[in-house]
C-alpha positions as CSV (number, residue, x, y, z in Angstrom):
1,M,-23.6,6.5,-23.0
2,T,-21.3,3.9,-21.3
3,G,-18.5,4.9,-19.1
4,V,-15.0,4.4,-20.3
5,G,-13.6,4.1,-16.8
6,P,-11.1,6.3,-15.1
7,F,-7.4,6.3,-16.0
8,K,-4.7,5.6,-13.4
9,L,-1.9,8.0,-12.6
10,S,0.6,5.5,-13.9
11,D,-1.1,5.2,-17.3
12,I,0.9,6.4,-20.3
13,V,-0.8,9.1,-22.1
14,Q,-0.2,9.8,-25.8
15,L,-0.4,13.4,-26.9
16,N,-0.5,15.2,-30.2
17,V,0.7,18.7,-29.5
18,G,0.7,20.9,-32.6
19,G,1.3,17.8,-34.8
20,Q,4.2,16.4,-32.6
21,R,3.7,13.3,-30.5
22,F,4.6,13.2,-26.8
23,D,4.3,10.3,-24.5
24,T,4.2,10.7,-20.7
25,T,2.3,9.5,-17.7
26,L,-0.9,11.0,-16.4
27,R,0.9,11.6,-13.1
28,T,3.3,13.9,-14.9
29,L,0.5,15.9,-16.6
30,L,-1.3,16.4,-13.3
31,V,1.8,17.2,-11.1
32,D,1.1,21.0,-11.1
33,R,-2.6,21.2,-10.2
34,S,-2.7,25.0,-10.9
35,S,-1.7,24.5,-14.5
36,D,-4.1,24.5,-17.4
37,V,-2.7,21.2,-18.5
38,S,-3.6,19.6,-15.2
39,Q,-7.1,21.0,-15.3
40,H,-7.6,19.8,-18.9
41,F,-6.6,16.2,-18.0
42,A,-7.9,15.9,-14.5
43,V,-11.2,14.6,-15.9
44,L,-9.4,11.4,-16.8
45,L,-9.5,10.4,-13.2
46,D,-13.2,10.8,-12.9
47,S,-14.9,7.5,-11.9
48,E,-17.9,8.5,-14.1
49,L,-15.8,9.3,-17.1
50,T,-17.7,9.1,-20.4
51,P,-16.5,9.6,-24.0
52,S,-18.3,13.0,-24.0
53,K,-16.2,14.2,-21.1
54,M,-12.9,13.1,-22.7
55,P,-10.4,15.7,-24.0
56,P,-10.3,15.7,-27.9
57,R,-8.4,13.0,-29.6
58,D,-6.8,12.8,-33.0
59,A,-7.3,10.0,-35.6
60,D,-4.7,7.8,-33.9
61,G,-6.3,8.2,-30.5
62,A,-3.7,10.6,-29.0
63,F,-5.1,13.5,-27.0
64,F,-4.9,16.6,-29.1
65,L,-3.6,20.0,-27.9
66,D,-3.5,22.9,-30.4
67,R,-0.3,24.4,-28.9
68,D,3.3,25.1,-29.9
69,P,5.2,21.8,-29.4
70,E,8.4,23.5,-28.5
71,H,6.8,25.5,-25.7
72,F,5.0,22.3,-24.6
73,R,8.2,20.3,-24.5
74,T,9.7,22.9,-22.0
75,L,6.5,22.7,-19.9
76,L,6.5,18.9,-20.0
77,N,10.2,18.8,-18.9
78,N,9.4,21.1,-16.0
79,F,6.5,18.7,-15.0
80,R,8.9,15.8,-15.2
81,F,11.3,17.6,-12.9
82,L,8.5,18.2,-10.4
83,V,7.6,14.6,-10.4
84,E,11.2,13.6,-9.8
85,L,11.4,16.1,-6.9
86,Q,8.2,14.7,-5.4
87,N,9.5,11.1,-5.7
88,K,12.8,12.0,-4.0
89,T,10.9,13.8,-1.2
90,R,8.6,10.7,-0.7
91,L,11.6,8.4,-0.7
92,R,13.4,10.4,2.0
93,S,10.3,10.5,4.1
94,G,9.8,6.7,3.7
95,K,6.4,7.2,2.0
96,S,7.2,5.7,-1.4
97,H,8.3,2.4,-2.8
98,E,9.5,3.9,-6.1
99,S,12.4,2.3,-7.8
100,L,15.5,3.2,-5.9
101,S,17.8,2.7,-8.8
102,T,16.1,5.4,-10.9
103,L,17.0,8.0,-8.2
104,G,20.6,6.9,-7.8
105,L,19.9,4.8,-4.6
106,E,20.8,1.2,-4.1
107,D,18.7,-1.1,-2.0
108,S,21.3,-1.1,0.8
109,D,21.6,2.7,1.0
110,S,19.7,4.6,3.6
111,V,16.7,6.5,2.2
112,G,18.2,10.0,2.6
113,E,21.6,9.1,1.2
114,I,22.2,9.5,-2.5
115,K,25.4,7.9,-3.9
116,K,25.7,10.2,-6.9
117,P,23.6,12.8,-8.6
118,V,21.7,11.5,-11.6
119,G,19.7,13.1,-14.4
120,I,19.8,16.3,-16.3
121,F,20.2,18.5,-13.2
122,S,23.0,16.4,-11.6
123,K,25.7,18.9,-12.7
124,F,24.0,21.6,-10.6
125,R,23.8,19.6,-7.4
126,R,26.2,20.5,-4.6
127,S,28.2,17.7,-3.1
């Protein structure tokens, strides 16, 4: 069997969860290494990935998870929040070249200085 090659963390992954479609990055699915979701999709980074090792796919090629889509939506949003926190931490420590504008930073701002809170959790941020 020929290898299908490993995925990259930045690859967009299409999911069919209980009949509902979700799109996210592989990085987001793997952000919490202790989660079942991370363990399920970690194989996609394997350099010797073969079709037989791949998680199941539906007829459209999306990875299939037989789970409640409403519960998964909450879990996925929590993963996305963790990715955002990791990105901000890397930016502040100077270890990332992520887009500054997506985190409320401008190119001329210092790394640790956020002009204004952004995103869903911005209303909970203390000034």
